[in-house]
C-alpha positions as CSV (number, residue, x, y, z in Angstrom):
1,M,15.5,-1.4,-65.8
2,K,16.5,-4.4,-63.6
3,K,18.5,-2.5,-61.4
4,L,15.8,0.2,-60.8
5,T,13.5,-2.7,-60.1
6,L,16.3,-4.3,-57.8
7,C,16.8,-0.7,-55.7
8,A,12.8,0.2,-55.7
9,V,12.6,-3.6,-53.7
10,S,15.6,-2.8,-51.7
11,M,14.5,0.5,-50.7
12,T,10.8,-0.6,-49.6
13,L,12.4,-3.5,-47.8
14,A,14.5,-1.1,-45.8
15,F,11.8,1.1,-45.1
16,G,9.8,-1.7,-44.0
17,L,12.1,-2.8,-41.4
18,C,12.3,0.6,-40.1
19,F,8.9,0.5,-39.0
20,A,8.3,-2.7,-38.1
21,G,11.4,-2.0,-35.5
22,A,9.3,1.4,-34.5
23,A,6.3,-0.4,-34.0
24,L,8.2,-2.9,-31.9
25,A,9.8,-0.3,-29.9
26,S,6.5,1.4,-29.1
27,D,5.1,-2.3,-27.4
28,D,7.5,-2.0,-24.7
29,K,5.8,-3.3,-21.6
30,G,8.5,-2.1,-19.2
31,P,10.3,-4.6,-16.9
32,A,9.3,-8.1,-16.2
33,E,9.9,-7.1,-12.3
34,M,10.6,-4.0,-10.7
35,T,11.5,-3.1,-7.1
36,L,8.8,-0.1,-5.8
37,T,10.0,2.4,-3.6
38,S,8.9,6.0,-2.6
39,T,11.6,8.4,-3.4
40,I,9.8,11.5,-2.3
41,D,7.9,10.8,0.6
42,P,9.9,7.5,2.1
43,A,8.5,5.8,5.0
44,K,10.4,5.8,8.1
45,K,10.9,2.2,7.6
46,A,10.9,1.6,4.0
47,K,10.1,-1.4,2.7
48,P,10.3,-1.8,-0.9
49,A,7.7,-4.0,-2.4
50,I,9.2,-6.5,-5.1
51,F,6.2,-6.0,-7.8
52,P,6.1,-9.1,-10.6
53,H,5.1,-6.7,-13.7
54,A,5.3,-9.7,-16.2
55,K,2.7,-11.9,-14.2
56,H,0.4,-8.7,-13.8
57,Q,0.5,-8.4,-17.3
58,E,-0.4,-11.9,-18.2
59,R,-4.0,-11.1,-16.3
60,L,-4.7,-7.5,-16.6
61,K,-5.0,-4.7,-18.6
62,C,-2.7,-1.5,-18.5
63,G,-5.9,0.6,-17.5
64,E,-6.4,-1.4,-14.5
65,C,-3.6,0.1,-12.5
66,H,-2.2,3.1,-14.5
67,H,-3.9,6.1,-15.3
68,S,-2.7,9.8,-15.6
69,K,-4.1,13.3,-14.7
70,G,-6.0,15.7,-16.4
71,A,-5.3,20.1,-16.1
72,D,-7.9,20.0,-13.5
73,G,-5.8,17.4,-11.4
74,K,-8.6,14.4,-11.7
75,Q,-7.8,11.3,-12.6
76,V,-8.1,10.4,-16.4
77,A,-8.4,7.1,-17.6
78,Y,-5.6,5.2,-19.1
79,V,-5.6,5.4,-23.1
80,E,-3.2,2.6,-25.0
81,G,0.4,3.7,-25.8
82,Q,0.4,6.8,-23.2
83,K,3.5,7.6,-21.4
84,I,3.5,5.8,-18.1
85,E,4.5,8.5,-15.4
86,K,5.9,7.3,-11.6
87,C,3.1,7.1,-9.6
88,E,5.0,9.5,-6.9
89,S,5.0,12.1,-9.5
90,C,1.2,13.2,-8.6
91,H,1.0,10.8,-5.7
92,N,3.4,12.9,-3.2
93,K,2.2,15.3,0.1
94,A,3.0,18.1,-1.9
95,A,0.7,17.3,-4.7
96,G,-2.5,18.0,-2.8
97,M,-4.0,14.4,-3.1
98,P,-6.7,13.4,-0.9
99,K,-5.8,11.7,2.4
100,K,-6.0,8.0,1.0
101,L,-3.7,8.8,-1.6
102,T,-1.6,11.4,-0.5
103,T,1.5,9.1,-0.4
104,F,2.9,6.6,-3.3
105,K,2.7,3.8,-0.4
106,E,-1.1,5.2,0.3
107,A,-2.2,4.7,-3.6
108,A,-0.5,1.1,-4.1
109,H,-1.8,-0.2,-1.1
110,A,-5.2,1.1,-2.0
111,N,-5.1,-0.1,-5.5
112,C,-2.6,-3.2,-5.1
113,K,-4.6,-4.6,-1.4
114,A,-7.9,-4.0,-3.0
115,C,-7.4,-6.1,-6.2
116,H,-5.5,-8.8,-3.6
117,K,-8.1,-8.9,-1.3
118,A,-11.0,-9.4,-4.5
119,E,-9.0,-12.2,-5.9
120,D,-7.7,-14.2,-2.8
121,K,-7.4,-12.5,0.8
122,K,-4.0,-14.8,1.2
123,L,-2.5,-12.7,-1.6
124,A,-3.3,-9.4,0.6
125,K,-0.7,-10.8,3.0
126,C,2.3,-8.0,3.5
127,S,4.9,-10.6,3.0
128,V,3.4,-11.3,-0.3
129,C,4.8,-7.5,-2.1
130,H,7.4,-7.0,0.9
131,P,9.2,-10.4,1.0
132,K,11.8,-10.8,4.3
133,K,15.5,-10.0,3.0
134,K,17.5,-13.4,2.8
135,K,19.9,-13.7,5.3
């Protein structure tokens, strides 16, 4: 009887650890810092943006930046846990987006600059996201 109880407790703990690991894995918030650059419609003079993702996550909810699109091609609000696609998978010249959102660069500028200007006009300077390369 003791062996059966011990076996049952061990199995319960093992399953619990598996489920806890799966739950933690689904809480992946992405990298702490990213370098954003377009690969589909690159600018003539590409200026990658350094994006402190973790810093933004401390202050914003995921849905304030991320969204999806419906079958009709229209924006659909972010739902907790949804898969995050690359912005340029929709924001590219071939996707038929409105002019101000045609490319990843335009979409990022529309979203990021609006927020930065509202927060603090100094944050809306190009060099905040596009720092000059150190020599």
